[in-house]
Backbone as ProteinMPNN parsed JSONL, in Angstrom:
{"seq_chain_A": "XXXXXXXXXXXXXXXXXXXXXXXXXXXXXXXXXXXXXXXXXXXXXXXXXXXXXXXXXXXXXXXXXXXXXXXXXXXXXXXXXXXXXXXXXXXXXXXXXXXXXXXXXXXXXX", "coords_chain_A": {"N_chain_A": [[-61.043, -51.644, 141.062], [-58.226, -53.068, 141.499], [-57.642, -54.484, 144.021], [-59.539, -55.213, 145.175], [-61.184, -56.798, 143.293], [-59.533, -58.535, 143.319], [-59.66, -59.991, 145.62], [-62.227, -60.713, 145.647], [-61.869, -62.634, 143.804], [-60.495, -64.525, 144.905], [-61.69, -65.255, 146.994], [-64.244, -66.681, 145.829], [-62.667, -68.598, 144.67], [-62.099, -70.16, 147.224], [-64.154, -70.708, 147.718], [-64.808, -72.384, 145.679], [-63.158, -74.122, 145.344], [-63.758, -75.488, 148.04], [-65.917, -76.457, 146.879], [-65.124, -78.682, 145.2], [-62.942, -80.26, 146.818], [-64.624, -81.198, 148.913], [-67.418, -80.507, 149.252], [-70.088, -80.516, 150.786], [-73.749, -80.022, 150.607], [-75.031, -78.177, 152.334], [-72.387, -76.783, 153.364], [-71.404, -75.566, 150.583], [-73.734, -73.747, 150.68], [-73.597, -72.555, 152.921], [-70.933, -71.125, 152.942], [-71.407, -69.582, 150.768], [-73.381, -67.854, 151.458], [-72.389, -66.555, 153.528], [-70.338, -65.08, 152.2], [-71.778, -63.256, 150.786], [-72.675, -61.809, 153.17], [-70.302, -60.77, 154.284], [-69.163, -59.279, 152.022], [-71.076, -57.714, 151.688], [-71.199, -56.208, 154.274], [-68.658, -55.066, 153.969], [-68.904, -53.324, 151.72], [-70.58, -51.741, 152.957], [-68.987, -50.342, 154.886], [-67.275, -48.972, 153.777], [-66.959, -46.664, 150.775], [-67.163, -48.178, 147.588], [-67.041, -48.4, 144.251], [-67.068, -50.029, 141.975], [-68.347, -51.922, 139.724], [-67.935, -54.466, 138.622], [-67.513, -55.811, 141.073], [-69.986, -55.433, 142.611], [-71.34, -57.087, 140.581], [-70.403, -59.616, 140.886], [-71.329, -59.895, 143.593], [-73.924, -60.022, 142.923], [-73.937, -62.39, 141.455], [-73.257, -64.365, 143.497], [-75.116, -64.372, 145.667], [-77.107, -65.288, 143.788], [-76.149, -68.048, 143.52], [-76.005, -68.739, 146.398], [-78.816, -68.859, 147.066], [-79.483, -70.82, 145.439], [-78.052, -73.057, 146.278], [-78.82, -73.088, 148.549], [-81.781, -73.883, 148.263], [-81.018, -76.568, 147.293], [-81.002, -77.857, 149.722], [-82.53, -80.117, 152.256], [-86.107, -79.179, 153.27], [-85.674, -78.719, 155.801], [-83.475, -78.006, 156.684], [-83.543, -75.404, 155.402], [-85.077, -72.702, 156.353], [-83.373, -71.203, 158.349], [-81.174, -70.608, 157.333], [-82.342, -69.048, 154.531], [-83.099, -67.363, 156.652], [-81.065, -65.626, 156.915], [-80.382, -64.991, 154.508], [-82.372, -63.201, 153.554], [-82.119, -60.358, 155.451], [-79.884, -59.384, 153.57], [-81.054, -58.485, 151.491], [-82.705, -55.944, 152.156], [-79.79, -54.487, 153.143], [-78.632, -54.004, 150.762], [-79.883, -52.259, 150.034], [-78.937, -49.454, 150.012], [-76.584, -49.498, 147.747], [-76.736, -49.008, 145.113], [-76.329, -49.633, 141.36], [-78.27, -51.415, 141.069], [-78.148, -53.558, 142.58], [-79.956, -54.346, 144.725], [-82.523, -54.497, 143.349], [-81.853, -56.834, 141.919], [-81.341, -58.395, 143.848], [-84.21, -58.719, 145.123], [-85.647, -59.585, 142.732], [-84.425, -62.312, 142.432], [-84.804, -63.52, 144.919], [-87.515, -63.436, 145.051], [-87.952, -65.337, 142.607], [-86.948, -67.339, 143.345], [-87.882, -67.748, 146.283], [-90.855, -68.679, 147.478]], "CA_chain_A": [[-59.763, -51.612, 142.099], [-57.48, -54.219, 141.316], [-57.182, -55.332, 145.503], [-61.166, -55.831, 145.436], [-60.916, -57.978, 142.428], [-58.23, -60.203, 143.415], [-60.104, -60.66, 147.297], [-63.491, -61.678, 145.092], [-61.219, -63.984, 142.839], [-59.589, -65.525, 145.712], [-63.015, -65.858, 147.812], [-64.731, -67.655, 144.627], [-61.89, -69.871, 144.364], [-62.026, -70.652, 148.068], [-65.62, -71.73, 147.711], [-64.955, -73.521, 144.514], [-62.01, -75.642, 146.171], [-64.516, -76.276, 149.097], [-66.726, -77.565, 146.268], [-64.532, -79.693, 144.701], [-62.899, -81.229, 147.533], [-65.751, -81.882, 149.844], [-68.72, -80.227, 148.282], [-71.404, -80.893, 151.367], [-74.355, -78.659, 150.268], [-74.776, -77.17, 153.785], [-71.267, -76.316, 153.483], [-71.772, -74.422, 149.944], [-74.575, -72.627, 151.201], [-73.007, -71.451, 154.68], [-70.049, -70.076, 152.337], [-71.653, -68.555, 149.399], [-73.639, -66.551, 152.395], [-70.869, -66.087, 154.275], [-69.519, -64.217, 151.203], [-72.62, -61.694, 150.576], [-72.734, -60.883, 154.145], [-68.864, -60.183, 154.237], [-69.157, -58.185, 150.874], [-71.96, -56.251, 151.804], [-70.067, -55.437, 155.55], [-67.35, -53.757, 153.41], [-69.233, -52.408, 151.07], [-71.617, -50.2, 153.643], [-68.02, -49.475, 155.833], [-66.354, -47.955, 152.602], [-67.17, -46.51, 149.076], [-66.921, -48.956, 146.959], [-67.549, -48.154, 143.146], [-67.279, -51.001, 141.179], [-69.498, -52.54, 138.913], [-67.449, -55.485, 138.568], [-67.697, -56.409, 142.78], [-71.372, -55.872, 142.331], [-72.25, -57.839, 139.861], [-70.118, -60.731, 141.328], [-72.053, -60.147, 144.433], [-75.135, -60.794, 142.672], [-73.85, -63.798, 141.099], [-72.957, -65.194, 144.621], [-76.311, -64.241, 146.339], [-77.835, -66.545, 143.371], [-75.319, -69.107, 143.84], [-76.435, -68.939, 147.534], [-79.977, -69.134, 146.947], [-79.427, -72.122, 144.802], [-77.468, -74.005, 146.974], [-80.094, -73.327, 149.905], [-83.009, -74.574, 147.334], [-81.111, -78.011, 147.336], [-80.885, -78.374, 150.856], [-84.014, -80.4, 152.383], [-86.596, -78.214, 153.751], [-85.716, -78.626, 157.402], [-82.307, -76.693, 157.112], [-83.542, -73.866, 154.579], [-85.537, -71.558, 156.831], [-82.526, -70.751, 158.631], [-80.604, -70.298, 155.948], [-83.201, -68.226, 154.366], [-83.543, -66.187, 157.571], [-79.819, -64.959, 156.772], [-80.27, -64.269, 153.026], [-83.397, -61.989, 153.337], [-81.986, -59.183, 155.487], [-79.17, -58.702, 153.015], [-81.705, -57.733, 150.405], [-82.428, -54.653, 152.44], [-78.689, -53.925, 153.261], [-78.279, -53.753, 149.639], [-80.753, -50.985, 149.287], [-78.189, -48.524, 150.008], [-75.541, -49.996, 147.313], [-76.721, -48.926, 143.919], [-75.922, -50.698, 140.614], [-78.725, -51.93, 140.652], [-78.298, -54.774, 143.375], [-81.145, -54.224, 145.482], [-83.216, -54.979, 142.801], [-81.42, -58.269, 141.365], [-81.3, -59.426, 144.965], [-85.303, -58.951, 145.288], [-85.182, -60.52, 141.647], [-83.838, -64.079, 142.475], [-85.264, -63.685, 146.178], [-88.905, -63.849, 144.383], [-87.595, -66.364, 141.963], [-86.516, -68.803, 144.623], [-88.378, -68.272, 147.691], [-92.213, -68.612, 146.893]], "C_chain_A": [[-59.401, -52.829, 141.724], [-57.689, -55.019, 143.041], [-58.456, -56.037, 145.799], [-61.511, -56.711, 144.595], [-60.549, -58.962, 142.652], [-59.248, -60.573, 144.575], [-61.394, -61.012, 146.804], [-62.98, -62.644, 144.501], [-61.207, -65.217, 143.655], [-61.219, -66.278, 147.029], [-64.126, -66.557, 147.124], [-63.812, -68.401, 145.127], [-61.937, -70.566, 145.612], [-63.286, -71.496, 148.123], [-65.683, -72.838, 146.587], [-63.998, -74.773, 144.644], [-62.641, -76.457, 146.851], [-65.516, -77.627, 148.138], [-66.111, -78.53, 145.693], [-63.925, -80.788, 145.77], [-63.954, -81.698, 148.536], [-66.825, -81.747, 149.674], [-70.188, -80.688, 149.213], [-72.455, -79.674, 150.702], [-74.545, -77.488, 151.282], [-73.484, -76.25, 153.371], [-71.364, -74.99, 152.256], [-72.215, -73.482, 149.988], [-74.117, -71.895, 152.117], [-71.725, -70.874, 153.417], [-70.174, -69.096, 151.509], [-72.913, -67.577, 150.39], [-73.174, -66.084, 152.823], [-70.598, -64.596, 153.349], [-70.126, -63.045, 151.273], [-72.651, -61.215, 151.935], [-71.343, -60.274, 154.285], [-68.867, -58.915, 153.186], [-70.216, -57.156, 151.347], [-71.792, -55.602, 152.894], [-69.48, -54.732, 154.712], [-68.027, -53.146, 152.764], [-70.267, -50.972, 151.984], [-70.453, -50.018, 154.578], [-67.191, -48.804, 154.565], [-67.083, -47.768, 151.224], [-66.66, -47.437, 148.192], [-67.632, -48.519, 145.516], [-66.876, -49.039, 141.98], [-68.193, -51.902, 140.361], [-69.401, -54.179, 138.948], [-67.805, -56.555, 140.04], [-69.191, -56.673, 142.694], [-71.459, -56.959, 141.714], [-71.475, -59.164, 140.148], [-70.809, -61.085, 142.954], [-73.557, -60.984, 144.083], [-74.937, -62.236, 142.424], [-73.677, -64.908, 142.444], [-74.289, -65.411, 145.37], [-77.442, -65.377, 145.259], [-77.496, -67.686, 143.64], [-76.062, -69.646, 145.318], [-77.912, -69.606, 147.669], [-80.186, -70.408, 146.327], [-78.958, -73.142, 145.771], [-78.812, -74.363, 148.164], [-81.071, -73.971, 149.445], [-82.462, -75.788, 147.265], [-80.828, -78.852, 148.633], [-82.634, -78.958, 151.235], [-84.493, -79.091, 153.478], [-86.818, -78.145, 155.226], [-84.446, -77.507, 157.786], [-82.651, -75.395, 156.224], [-83.664, -72.657, 155.606], [-84.54, -70.966, 157.762], [-81.63, -70.064, 158.556], [-81.289, -68.873, 155.037], [-83.21, -66.855, 155.183], [-81.828, -65.196, 157.569], [-79.402, -64.385, 155.575], [-81.275, -63.206, 152.926], [-83.242, -60.9, 153.821], [-81.005, -58.562, 154.131], [-79.802, -58.348, 151.668], [-82.244, -56.125, 150.814], [-81.096, -53.717, 152.609], [-78.417, -53.427, 151.705], [-78.784, -52.887, 148.694], [-79.618, -49.931, 149.308], [-76.866, -48.57, 149.019], [-75.755, -49.416, 146.012], [-76.586, -49.729, 142.992], [-76.923, -51.766, 140.353], [-78.964, -53.43, 141.533], [-79.452, -55.271, 144.626], [-81.851, -54.973, 144.743], [-83.208, -56.023, 142.194], [-81.33, -59.123, 142.211], [-82.863, -59.706, 145.053], [-85.614, -59.856, 144.198], [-85.594, -62.156, 141.876], [-84.441, -64.498, 143.718], [-86.773, -64.328, 145.72], [-88.968, -65.149, 143.43], [-87.478, -67.891, 142.697], [-87.265, -69.05, 145.451], [-89.952, -67.857, 147.862], [-93.218, -69.023, 148.076]], "O_chain_A": [[-60.265, -53.698, 141.611], [-57.891, -56.233, 143.045], [-58.573, -57.087, 146.431], [-62.241, -57.59, 145.053], [-60.966, -60.083, 142.363], [-59.735, -61.689, 144.391], [-61.932, -61.785, 147.596], [-63.599, -63.704, 144.595], [-61.608, -66.359, 143.43], [-61.477, -67.358, 147.56], [-64.989, -67.05, 147.851], [-64.12, -68.973, 146.172], [-61.826, -71.777, 145.42], [-63.395, -72.668, 148.483], [-66.372, -73.857, 146.572], [-64.062, -75.927, 144.221], [-62.544, -77.681, 146.756], [-65.76, -78.816, 148.341], [-66.815, -79.54, 145.703], [-64.261, -81.971, 145.708], [-63.871, -82.883, 148.857], [-67.544, -82.729, 149.861], [-71.194, -81.109, 148.642], [-72.019, -78.578, 150.351], [-74.311, -76.287, 151.14], [-73.642, -75.063, 153.082], [-71.398, -73.803, 152.581], [-71.72, -72.42, 149.611], [-74.218, -70.669, 152.137], [-72.064, -69.734, 153.101], [-69.488, -68.082, 151.376], [-73.286, -66.531, 149.858], [-73.3, -64.864, 152.725], [-70.651, -63.427, 153.733], [-69.589, -61.995, 151.626], [-72.657, -59.984, 151.965], [-71.363, -59.051, 154.421], [-68.606, -57.76, 153.524], [-70.079, -55.933, 151.328], [-72.116, -54.415, 152.864], [-69.831, -53.552, 154.69], [-67.941, -51.968, 153.109], [-70.503, -49.798, 151.701], [-70.896, -49.293, 155.468], [-66.358, -47.956, 154.884], [-67.71, -48.677, 150.68], [-65.434, -47.393, 148.094], [-68.835, -48.273, 145.6], [-66.157, -48.502, 141.136], [-68.74, -52.756, 141.06], [-70.312, -54.972, 139.185], [-68.226, -57.712, 140.024], [-69.663, -57.81, 142.696], [-71.692, -57.953, 142.401], [-72.007, -60.067, 139.504], [-70.824, -62.214, 143.443], [-74.1, -61.968, 144.585], [-75.56, -63.135, 142.988], [-73.948, -66.104, 142.341], [-74.588, -66.56, 145.695], [-78.329, -66.084, 145.738], [-78.349, -68.491, 144.011], [-76.596, -70.753, 145.393], [-78.131, -70.664, 148.26], [-81.127, -71.089, 146.734], [-79.685, -74.116, 145.967], [-79.439, -75.377, 148.469], [-81.45, -74.847, 150.222], [-83.39, -76.586, 147.133], [-80.534, -80.046, 148.704], [-83.66, -78.487, 150.745], [-83.798, -78.352, 154.175], [-87.805, -77.679, 155.795], [-84.366, -76.627, 158.643], [-81.977, -74.381, 156.403], [-82.781, -71.817, 155.782], [-84.979, -69.863, 158.09], [-81.216, -69.168, 159.292], [-80.675, -67.808, 154.97], [-83.285, -65.707, 154.746], [-81.661, -64.187, 158.253], [-78.477, -63.59, 155.414], [-81.009, -62.268, 152.175], [-83.853, -60.004, 153.239], [-81.27, -57.451, 153.672], [-79.074, -57.93, 150.768], [-82.221, -55.219, 149.981], [-81.118, -52.516, 152.341], [-77.928, -52.303, 151.596], [-78.581, -52.655, 147.502], [-79.455, -49.522, 148.159], [-75.986, -47.766, 149.327], [-74.634, -49.217, 145.542], [-76.666, -50.882, 143.414], [-76.702, -52.767, 139.672], [-79.805, -54.264, 141.198], [-79.601, -56.356, 145.187], [-82.023, -56.128, 145.132], [-84.285, -56.456, 141.785], [-81.244, -60.325, 141.96], [-83.104, -60.913, 145.07], [-85.885, -61.001, 144.56], [-86.571, -62.861, 141.621], [-84.681, -65.7, 143.832], [-87.118, -65.48, 145.984], [-89.929, -65.916, 143.486], [-87.853, -69.049, 142.514], [-87.58, -70.216, 145.692], [-90.237, -66.765, 148.353], [-94.431, -69.054, 147.872]]}, "name": "protein", "num_of_chains": 1, "seq": "XXXXXXXXXXXXXXXXXXXXXXXXXXXXXXXXXXXXXXXXXXXXXXXXXXXXXXXXXXXXXXXXXXXXXXXXXXXXXXXXXXXXXXXXXXXXXXXXXXXXXXXXXXXXXX"}
């Protein structure tokens, strides 16, 4: 779906622009997590059958985990607390998103 791909590209560009302009690690983590939350919310509210959309979501989940890992330990807990429930929400999506989220999660959070 062209509209979804445009939306994904705009969201990714906004995060990229933030990284270039300010790039605070906490901000990058927050934006990446928000992207995942919004994408999962959208996909649960309507039927999206777009492999590219879900591939972008998995890449952003990985980016979010990486961003959180770079933060001091005292800042990670609340952000992991936002990411962890997304794994359960991804269960209804198909396209291997749940499995990819779980694999990334278990590699990052030990």
